N, C-alpha and C positions, 0 to 999 in steps of 0.2 A: 549407489549413486543414482538418485531419482527424486522426483517430486511425488510426495504422497498427499492424498487428500481424503477428506471425510466431510459429511454433512450431518449436522445434528441441531435440532431446535432452531432452524432457520439460518444457521451460520455454517458457511463452508470454511474449512480450515485447510490451507495448503502448507505443507511442511517441506522445507528444503533439507534433503537428507543425503549428506556426503560427509559424515562425521570424521572420517580419516583425514579430510582436507579442510576441516573447520567449515564444512558446508559450502565450500566453493562450488560455483556453478560450472558444470561441464557444458560442452557444446550441445549435447543431446538434451540437457536440462533446459538450456536457453530455448531450444527449439520446441520443447514440449510445453512450455508455459502458455504461449498464446492459444493453442487449441484447447488446453485444459480450461483456461479462463473463459473461452467461448462456450464450452459445454456448461460450466457453472453459471454463466450469465443467463443462459436459456433455461435453467432449472427453476421452476416456480417455487420450489421448496427453499431456495436460497434467497435470503433477504440481506445478507451482509457477508463479508469475506475477511478472514484473518490470514495473514502471511507470517510464518515464523520459521525458525530453524530447529532441527533435531538437536536435543541435548543442550549444552551450555553456550552455544554460539548461534547467532542469526545467520550470517553469511560473510565469509572472508573474501568475497570477490569472485573472480573467474579462476577456474582450475586450469592454469596455463599448460600443465603437462598433458591435458587431454584435448587441447584446442589445436587442431592441425590446419585449420583454414588460415589464409593470409590475414594479416592484422585488420584490414578493412572489413572482412567477412566476420571476424570475431566481434568487432564492434557493432556491426549491423545486427547480429543475432541478439546482442544485449539490448540494443535500442528497440528492436521489434518487441521483445519481451516487456521492456519498460513501458512502451506505448500501449501495449495490450492491457497492462495492469492499470495504467492511468486512465484508460478508456473504459474500464469495467463499470457498468452502469449502476451499480449498487455500492453502498459504503464499504470502503476497504480500510483495514487497520493492520499495521505492521507491529508485531509483538517481538521486541528485541531484547535478547540477552547477549552478553559477550561481544564478540567482534562483529561490527557492521561496517565493512570496509569495501571500497572500490565498487564492484558490481552490487554488493550488498546494500550500500548506501544508495545506489542508483535505484534499486527496487524499493527500498524503504521510502525514498522521496516520492516515488510514483504512487504510493498509497495515500489515501485521504488523511489518515491520522497515524501517529507513531507513539506507542507506549513503550517505555524502556525500563529495564530493571537496573537498579544502581550497580555501577561497575561496568556497564556497557561502554564500549569505545567505538567512536565513529570516525571515519576518515575517507577522503576521496583522493586517490593516490596516483593519477596518471602522470603527475610531474616527476614521480620517482622512476617512471619507466619511459619517459619521453613520448608519451601518447597524447594526442589531441583529444580532449574530452568532447563528446558530441555537443553540437550547438543546442539541440533540443533538451538534452540533459542539463546543460549549463543554465538555460533559461528557466527550467523547472526549479533548479536549486536556487537561483536568484529570486524567483517569486516566493520561495519558501522562507529563505533566511535573510534576504537582502543582498545588495551588491558587495558590501564590505566583507561580511561573513563568508559569502561564497568565494570571494577572491582569496581570503585567508586559507580556506580549505583547499582550493584548487592550486594556488601558488605554492603552498608549503607541503601538501600531502601529509601534514601532521595529524595525529589522532587527537580527538577531543573527548572529554569525559561527559557524563550525563548532565552535570551542572551547566557546563557551557552549551551543550546541545539544547537544553531547556531554555536557557537565556536567549539563544539565537532563534528559537522557533523550529529547530530541526526536529525536536520531539515535543509532544503535547503533555505527557505526564511521565514522571519518574516514580517508580515503585520500589519499596524496600525489597531486599532479597527474599524470595519465597512468595511474594504477593502478586507477581505479574499475571499469572494464570487466572487467579481469582478475580482480579480487577478487569481483565479482558473479558472474562465470561460475564461479569456483572454489566459492563458497559455495552457489550453486544446484545444482551437482553434488552437494554434500553433501545438500541438501534432497531432491533427487530420489531419492537412494539410501536414504533413511530411510522408515519406515513412515508412509504417509498416514493410516492408522487412528490412530496415535498423534498425529500432527500435527493432524488434524481434531478429535479429541476435546479435545486440549490447547487448541486455538484457542477452542472453545466455552467451556470452563471458564474460561480466562483472560479471556474477554470477558463473563463474568458469568452464564453459563447454569449454574445450580446444580441443575437438576431433571432432568439427563440421564444420571445415572450408570447407571441400568438400561438405557437405550437403548444406551449405548456398551458396556456389558458384554455385551449381546446381540450387538452388531455384532462384538465381539472374538471371541466364541465361534464365530461363523460365518465369520470372515474367512480363517483360516489363517495370518494374519501372525504370531501368537504362536508357533505351531508352527514356522513357517519361521525366525523369528528365533532360537529356541532351537537348532534343528537347525544353522543356519549357524554359530552360536557354537561348538557342540560340534565341528563339522567344520572349523572354522577357515577358513571361506570367506565371501565377501560374500553377504548375504541377497538373495533375489529376492522382494521384497514385491509383492503383487498387489492389495491392497485398493484400491477406488476409491469415492469418495463418490457 
C-alpha cells in the first residue's frame, strides 16, 4: 500500500499501488501525496506528470478499513492531496483503467487532463455513504463537466462508462484496450517538447487566476523561450525550451 514514482524522459509517473483494495487510498497514501508532488515539482528533470493505478484499476476511492481518523479528518486528507495535485505547476494527466470512483475521481478531476481505456468506470459516491462532498471538489467538478452532469454524478452516486464520461468532458480521450500506455507516452512526449512557460501560464489562467498577466509577461521577457521558439520556427528545427517554474 504505497505511492510509487519514477522519472524518465521528462515525465514523472506516480502510481497508486494498493491492488488488494483496487488501489484505494489509505490515510498514509493521502498524506504522502502532497510532499511527493512538492518534490517532483521542484525537480528540473520533470516537465509533466502522469498519475495512474497499478494493474487494471485506477483508484476505487478511500480505503475505509485503514482510515482511523474522524470523518472530517479523512476528508481533509483527501482535499489536501487533491489541492496539491491541482496546484502542481506543470501539466498533469490521469491515465485511467478500470474503476475511478470516489477519491479516485477526486484525484483524476484534479489533473489537467484525463485519458481513459475503454471499459473504465467513473463515479462520485458520497450520496451512498451520507457524506457531504467538499465544496472545493464540487466546484472543480462543476467547472469540468457543468452543473447538470455534476449533479447527476453527485446526487445518484451511479457509475458512468467512458462514452458518457467523454461526452460530459470528464475525460479527454478514450483509448481501445491495450492502447492507453502507448498513447499516454506519445502525448507526454508532445507536452515535454512544448514550452513550460506557455503551459504554466495557461494552467493558471484556465484555473481562474485573472490577476497574473503582468507576472507572466515579466517571466516571458526573462525566459528566452519566445526567442528560442521564433528562432526554431525560422530555422525549421525543433525548439529547445529551457524555462522551468
